[in-house]
C-alpha atoms as a printed R data frame, in Angstrom:
    type eleno elety resid chain resno       x       y       z
1   ATOM     1    CA   MET     A     1   7.172 -18.565 -15.720
2   ATOM     2    CA   GLU     A     2   8.086 -14.935 -14.962
3   ATOM     3    CA   ILE     A     3   4.839 -14.366 -13.055
4   ATOM     4    CA   THR     A     4   5.824 -17.113 -10.598
5   ATOM     5    CA   ARG     A     5   9.111 -15.370  -9.811
6   ATOM     6    CA   LEU     A     6   7.383 -12.006  -9.406
7   ATOM     7    CA   VAL     A     7   4.820 -13.405  -6.973
8   ATOM     8    CA   ASP     A     8   7.490 -15.267  -4.988
9   ATOM     9    CA   GLU     A     9   9.794 -12.234  -4.748
10  ATOM    10    CA   ARG     A    10   7.213  -9.511  -4.105
11  ATOM    11    CA   ALA     A    11   7.449  -7.959  -0.645
12  ATOM    12    CA   SER     A    12   6.663  -4.603   0.928
13  ATOM    13    CA   CYS     A    13   9.526  -2.185   0.333
14  ATOM    14    CA   ARG     A    14   9.990   0.119   3.325
15  ATOM    15    CA   ALA     A    15  13.073   2.056   2.215
16  ATOM    16    CA   PHE     A    16  13.491   3.721  -1.181
17  ATOM    17    CA   ARG     A    17  16.203   5.601  -2.971
18  ATOM    18    CA   PRO     A    18  15.202   9.237  -3.646
19  ATOM    19    CA   ASP     A    19  15.915   9.231  -7.396
20  ATOM    20    CA   PRO     A    20  12.699   9.310  -9.432
21  ATOM    21    CA   VAL     A    21  11.572   6.614 -11.831
22  ATOM    22    CA   ASP     A    22  11.579   7.453 -15.526
23  ATOM    23    CA   ASP     A    23   8.148   8.618 -16.714
24  ATOM    24    CA   ALA     A    24   8.134   6.083 -19.548
25  ATOM    25    CA   VAL     A    25   8.497   3.212 -17.050
26  ATOM    26    CA   ILE     A    26   5.646   4.559 -14.914
27  ATOM    27    CA   ASP     A    27   3.396   5.146 -17.924
28  ATOM    28    CA   ALA     A    28   3.981   1.605 -19.216
29  ATOM    29    CA   ALA     A    29   3.112  -0.001 -15.875
30  ATOM    30    CA   PHE     A    30  -0.084   1.997 -15.424
31  ATOM    31    CA   ALA     A    31  -1.118   1.395 -19.034
32  ATOM    32    CA   ARG     A    32  -0.804  -2.375 -18.592
33  ATOM    33    CA   ALA     A    33  -2.496  -2.307 -15.173
34  ATOM    34    CA   GLN     A    34  -5.590  -0.890 -16.865
35  ATOM    35    CA   LYS     A    35  -6.116  -4.400 -18.250
36  ATOM    36    CA   ALA     A    36  -6.828  -5.735 -14.761
37  ATOM    37    CA   PRO     A    37 -10.181  -7.546 -14.533
38  ATOM    38    CA   SER     A    38 -13.206  -5.806 -13.042
39  ATOM    39    CA   TRP     A    39 -16.862  -6.527 -12.383
40  ATOM    40    CA   CYS     A    40 -18.740  -6.038 -15.707
41  ATOM    41    CA   ASN     A    41 -15.606  -4.227 -16.979
42  ATOM    42    CA   THR     A    42 -16.514  -1.182 -14.881
43  ATOM    43    CA   GLN     A    43 -12.825  -0.295 -14.263
44  ATOM    44    CA   PRO     A    44 -13.856   1.746 -11.199
45  ATOM    45    CA   TRP     A    45 -10.387   2.775 -10.020
46  ATOM    46    CA   GLN     A    46  -9.164   6.329 -10.303
47  ATOM    47    CA   VAL     A    47  -5.585   7.162  -9.309
48  ATOM    48    CA   HIS     A    48  -3.880  10.344  -8.145
49  ATOM    49    CA   LEU     A    49  -0.156  10.069  -8.874
50  ATOM    50    CA   LEU     A    50   2.101  12.314  -6.783
51  ATOM    51    CA   SER     A    51   5.802  13.013  -7.270
52  ATOM    52    CA   GLY     A    52   8.286  15.804  -6.636
53  ATOM    53    CA   GLU     A    53   7.053  18.923  -4.836
54  ATOM    54    CA   ALA     A    54   3.454  17.683  -4.869
55  ATOM    55    CA   LEU     A    55   4.482  14.590  -2.920
56  ATOM    56    CA   ALA     A    56   6.630  16.549  -0.454
57  ATOM    57    CA   SER     A    57   3.762  18.962   0.229
58  ATOM    58    CA   PHE     A    58   1.328  16.114   0.761
59  ATOM    59    CA   ALA     A    59   3.706  14.316   3.163
60  ATOM    60    CA   LYS     A    60   4.027  17.486   5.256
61  ATOM    61    CA   VAL     A    61   0.273  18.046   5.484
62  ATOM    62    CA   LEU     A    62  -0.398  14.372   6.214
63  ATOM    63    CA   GLY     A    63   2.293  14.125   8.891
64  ATOM    64    CA   GLU     A    64   0.954  17.173  10.739
65  ATOM    65    CA   HIS     A    65  -2.591  15.801  10.559
66  ATOM    66    CA   VAL     A    66  -1.662  12.329  11.837
67  ATOM    67    CA   ALA     A    67   0.117  13.852  14.831
68  ATOM    68    CA   THR     A    68  -2.980  15.683  16.073
69  ATOM    69    CA   GLN     A    69  -6.173  14.191  14.604
70  ATOM    70    CA   PRO     A    70  -8.146  10.953  15.072
71  ATOM    71    CA   GLN     A    71  -8.516   8.337  12.381
72  ATOM    72    CA   ARG     A    72 -11.364   8.607   9.895
73  ATOM    73    CA   ALA     A    73 -11.704   6.077   7.082
74  ATOM    74    CA   ASP     A    74 -14.075   6.176   4.113
75  ATOM    75    CA   LEU     A    75 -14.313   2.383   4.147
76  ATOM    76    CA   GLY     A    76 -14.530   2.096   7.941
77  ATOM    77    CA   LEU     A    77 -11.839   1.074  10.401
78  ATOM    78    CA   PRO     A    78 -10.940  -2.637  10.448
79  ATOM    79    CA   THR     A    79 -11.544  -4.838  13.462
80  ATOM    80    CA   TYR     A    80  -8.900  -7.538  13.988
81  ATOM    81    CA   THR     A    81  -9.987 -10.645  15.894
82  ATOM    82    CA   GLY     A    82  -8.991 -14.284  16.105
83  ATOM    83    CA   VAL     A    83  -6.367 -15.506  13.662
84  ATOM    84    CA   HIS     A    84  -6.321 -12.136  11.884
85  ATOM    85    CA   ALA     A    85  -5.317 -10.365  15.084
86  ATOM    86    CA   ASP     A    86  -2.713 -13.065  15.739
87  ATOM    87    CA   ARG     A    87  -1.163 -12.678  12.290
88  ATOM    88    CA   ARG     A    88  -1.140  -8.900  12.564
89  ATOM    89    CA   ARG     A    89   0.607  -8.972  15.944
90  ATOM    90    CA   GLU     A    90   3.126 -11.556  14.800
91  ATOM    91    CA   ALA     A    91   4.007  -9.597  11.667
92  ATOM    92    CA   GLY     A    92   4.653  -6.500  13.763
93  ATOM    93    CA   ARG     A    93   6.658  -8.441  16.344
94  ATOM    94    CA   GLN     A    94   8.840 -10.011  13.658
95  ATOM    95    CA   MET     A    95   9.441  -6.714  11.859
96  ATOM    96    CA   TYR     A    96  10.515  -4.817  14.987
97  ATOM    97    CA   ALA     A    97  12.716  -7.728  16.042
98  ATOM    98    CA   HIS     A    98  14.319  -7.716  12.585
99  ATOM    99    CA   LEU     A    99  15.120  -4.026  13.071
100 ATOM   100    CA   GLY     A   100  16.422  -4.581  16.590
101 ATOM   101    CA   ILE     A   101  13.706  -2.424  18.151
102 ATOM   102    CA   ALA     A   102  12.732  -3.635  21.609
103 ATOM   103    CA   ARG     A   103   9.080  -4.043  22.548
104 ATOM   104    CA   GLU     A   104   9.429  -1.422  25.298
105 ATOM   105    CA   ASP     A   105  11.127   1.119  22.996
106 ATOM   106    CA   HIS     A   106   7.940   3.025  22.221
107 ATOM   107    CA   ALA     A   107   9.778   6.001  20.712
108 ATOM   108    CA   ALA     A   108  11.555   3.881  18.113
109 ATOM   109    CA   ARG     A   109   8.410   1.887  17.347
110 ATOM   110    CA   GLY     A   110   6.443   5.098  16.910
111 ATOM   111    CA   ALA     A   111   9.089   6.597  14.644
112 ATOM   112    CA   GLN     A   112   9.024   3.486  12.452
113 ATOM   113    CA   MET     A   113   5.220   3.609  12.277
114 ATOM   114    CA   LEU     A   114   5.318   7.236  11.169
115 ATOM   115    CA   ARG     A   115   7.434   6.273   8.171
116 ATOM   116    CA   ASN     A   116   4.137   5.166   6.622
117 ATOM   117    CA   PHE     A   117   3.246   8.831   6.310
118 ATOM   118    CA   ASP     A   118   6.416   9.926   4.541
119 ATOM   119    CA   PHE     A   119   5.905   6.893   2.294
120 ATOM   120    CA   PHE     A   120   9.204   5.363   3.398
121 ATOM   121    CA   GLY     A   121  11.057   7.907   1.308
122 ATOM   122    CA   ALA     A   122   9.517   6.758  -1.974
123 ATOM   123    CA   PRO     A   123   9.738   9.280  -4.833
124 ATOM   124    CA   HIS     A   124   6.255   8.362  -6.099
125 ATOM   125    CA   LEU     A   125   2.863   7.746  -4.525
126 ATOM   126    CA   ALA     A   126  -0.320   6.475  -6.149
127 ATOM   127    CA   VAL     A   127  -3.539   7.237  -4.246
128 ATOM   128    CA   LEU     A   128  -6.289   4.824  -5.243
129 ATOM   129    CA   THR     A   129  -9.967   5.788  -5.111
130 ATOM   130    CA   VAL     A   130 -13.179   4.055  -6.144
131 ATOM   131    CA   ASP     A   131 -16.695   5.079  -7.177
132 ATOM   132    CA   ALA     A   132 -18.809   5.043  -4.016
133 ATOM   133    CA   ASP     A   133 -21.917   3.704  -5.790
134 ATOM   134    CA   LEU     A   134 -20.187   0.394  -6.563
135 ATOM   135    CA   GLY     A   135 -19.766  -0.533  -2.909
136 ATOM   136    CA   SER     A   136 -17.846  -3.689  -2.032
137 ATOM   137    CA   TYR     A   137 -17.677  -4.802  -5.658
138 ATOM   138    CA   GLY     A   138 -15.763  -1.696  -6.652
139 ATOM   139    CA   VAL     A   139 -13.337  -2.117  -3.741
140 ATOM   140    CA   LEU     A   140 -12.819  -5.745  -4.794
141 ATOM   141    CA   ASP     A   141 -11.957  -4.586  -8.311
142 ATOM   142    CA   CYS     A   142  -9.485  -2.072  -6.899
143 ATOM   143    CA   GLY     A   143  -7.742  -4.885  -5.046
144 ATOM   144    CA   GLY     A   144  -7.255  -6.737  -8.316
145 ATOM   145    CA   TYR     A   145  -5.966  -3.568  -9.972
146 ATOM   146    CA   LEU     A   146  -3.568  -2.902  -7.099
147 ATOM   147    CA   ALA     A   147  -2.121  -6.430  -7.177
148 ATOM   148    CA   THR     A   148  -1.676  -6.223 -10.944
149 ATOM   149    CA   LEU     A   149   0.033  -2.836 -10.711
150 ATOM   150    CA   MET     A   150   2.401  -4.007  -7.971
151 ATOM   151    CA   LEU     A   151   3.523  -6.993 -10.035
152 ATOM   152    CA   LEU     A   152   4.028  -4.818 -13.119
153 ATOM   153    CA   LEU     A   153   6.123  -2.328 -11.160
154 ATOM   154    CA   GLY     A   154   8.077  -5.242  -9.716
155 ATOM   155    CA   ASP     A   155   8.678  -6.522 -13.228
156 ATOM   156    CA   ALA     A   156  10.261  -3.140 -13.968
157 ATOM   157    CA   GLY     A   157  12.681  -3.663 -11.067
158 ATOM   158    CA   LEU     A   158  10.870  -1.326  -8.693
159 ATOM   159    CA   GLY     A   159   9.851  -1.704  -5.079
160 ATOM   160    CA   THR     A   160   6.298  -1.142  -3.875
161 ATOM   161    CA   CYS     A   161   4.492  -0.780  -0.563
162 ATOM   162    CA   ALA     A   162   0.706  -0.720  -0.308
163 ATOM   163    CA   LEU     A   163  -0.316   1.840   2.326
164 ATOM   164    CA   GLY     A   164  -3.546   0.999   4.073
165 ATOM   165    CA   SER     A   165  -2.416   3.540   6.664
166 ATOM   166    CA   LEU     A   166  -3.321   6.299   4.210
167 ATOM   167    CA   ALA     A   167  -6.955   5.176   4.202
168 ATOM   168    CA   MET     A   168  -7.107   5.591   7.977
169 ATOM   169    CA   TYR     A   169  -6.926   9.372   7.512
170 ATOM   170    CA   SER     A   170  -9.179   9.733   4.508
171 ATOM   171    CA   ASP     A   171 -10.486  13.145   5.561
172 ATOM   172    CA   VAL     A   172  -7.155  14.959   5.120
173 ATOM   173    CA   VAL     A   173  -6.382  13.009   1.937
174 ATOM   174    CA   ARG     A   174  -9.766  13.932   0.491
175 ATOM   175    CA   SER     A   175  -9.265  17.587   1.353
176 ATOM   176    CA   HIS     A   176  -5.710  17.815   0.024
177 ATOM   177    CA   LEU     A   177  -6.476  16.076  -3.268
178 ATOM   178    CA   GLY     A   178  -9.900  17.647  -3.743
179 ATOM   179    CA   LEU     A   179 -11.734  14.329  -4.007
180 ATOM   180    CA   GLU     A   180 -15.388  14.550  -4.980
181 ATOM   181    CA   ASP     A   181 -18.075  13.164  -2.671
182 ATOM   182    CA   ASP     A   182 -18.696  10.235  -5.039
183 ATOM   183    CA   ARG     A   183 -15.145   8.898  -4.596
184 ATOM   184    CA   LEU     A   184 -13.942   6.746  -1.694
185 ATOM   185    CA   LEU     A   185 -10.301   6.488  -0.660
186 ATOM   186    CA   VAL     A   186  -9.058   2.885  -0.855
187 ATOM   187    CA   CYS     A   187  -5.315   3.043  -0.135
188 ATOM   188    CA   GLY     A   188  -1.980   4.422  -1.232
189 ATOM   189    CA   LEU     A   189   0.897   2.752  -3.073
190 ATOM   190    CA   ALA     A   190   4.454   3.974  -2.569
191 ATOM   191    CA   PHE     A   191   6.887   2.956  -5.286
192 ATOM   192    CA   GLY     A   192  10.382   3.616  -6.546
193 ATOM   193    CA   HIS     A   193  13.868   2.128  -6.605
194 ATOM   194    CA   PRO     A   194  14.462   0.018  -3.465
195 ATOM   195    CA   ASP     A   195  17.313   0.935  -1.158
196 ATOM   196    CA   SER     A   196  19.257  -2.322  -1.307
197 ATOM   197    CA   GLU     A   197  21.367  -1.373   1.740
198 ATOM   198    CA   ALA     A   198  18.411  -0.827   4.088
199 ATOM   199    CA   ARG     A   199  17.975  -3.678   6.571
200 ATOM   200    CA   ILE     A   200  14.193  -3.314   6.593
201 ATOM   201    CA   ASN     A   201  14.056  -4.432   2.962
202 ATOM   202    CA   ASP     A   202  15.376  -7.855   3.959
203 ATOM   203    CA   PHE     A   203  12.305  -8.455   6.120
204 ATOM   204    CA   ARG     A   204   9.695 -10.947   4.943
205 ATOM   205    CA   THR     A   205   6.387 -11.768   6.598
206 ATOM   206    CA   ALA     A   206   5.306 -15.374   7.085
207 ATOM   207    CA   ARG     A   207   2.433 -16.909   5.158
208 ATOM   208    CA   ALA     A   208  -0.073 -19.495   6.308
209 ATOM   209    CA   PRO     A   209  -0.179 -22.755   4.340
210 ATOM   210    CA   TRP     A   210  -2.487 -22.448   1.358
211 ATOM   211    CA   THR     A   211  -4.525 -25.351   2.717
212 ATOM   212    CA   GLU     A   212  -5.679 -23.078   5.574
213 ATOM   213    CA   ALA     A   213  -7.317 -20.801   3.009
214 ATOM   214    CA   VAL     A   214  -8.696 -23.323   0.532
215 ATOM   215    CA   THR     A   215 -11.492 -25.852   1.019
216 ATOM   216    CA   ARG     A   216 -11.620 -28.326  -1.842
217 ATOM   217    CA   HIS     A   217 -14.964 -29.823  -2.938
218 ATOM   218    CA   VAL     A   218 -14.880 -32.766  -5.315
219 ATOM   219    CA   ARG     A   219 -18.371 -34.206  -4.993
């Protein structure tokens, strides 16, 4: 089935071509993503879609903020422990090794990290927010919406990269986009045509065996 191929081939795209995606392709993907399941059909996601000059302006403001201000996240900052910390460290180690960036090369590692805040050169950025009153259930629904949207964009031949990094600076995002107090910032999603010549786009993270995540009960 096509969905199997899309799931198997999906990966974070970290280098995009600058040419924009046709509006009709974007509209079709977002229209279909609206069919994603949600708790009691609340459909709590709201999306700000940035392109062109609006995206360039946002990247400039965000980059300046990240360079001088501490992290503030609407949903709280994550704490990585145990196996989650191990997986996070290993993913970073493998990515920098793939790029040929040495562990002690802090300048190069920092420069690569900052690419999160110019959205890896993507021509489009979706900023996902949720109704604060819905709490964890609304955030859960947004995760389902995000996964659906990423697969639909992939089906259109586009690359995507979910940007949790955006949520770590929710104060400047809220200010720039004029978010109301009843909205919480969930994450960003960069998307566009992948740069097929960029080495970073060959990188794939490892996955734990599914049996580590699933406990089967039969009686």
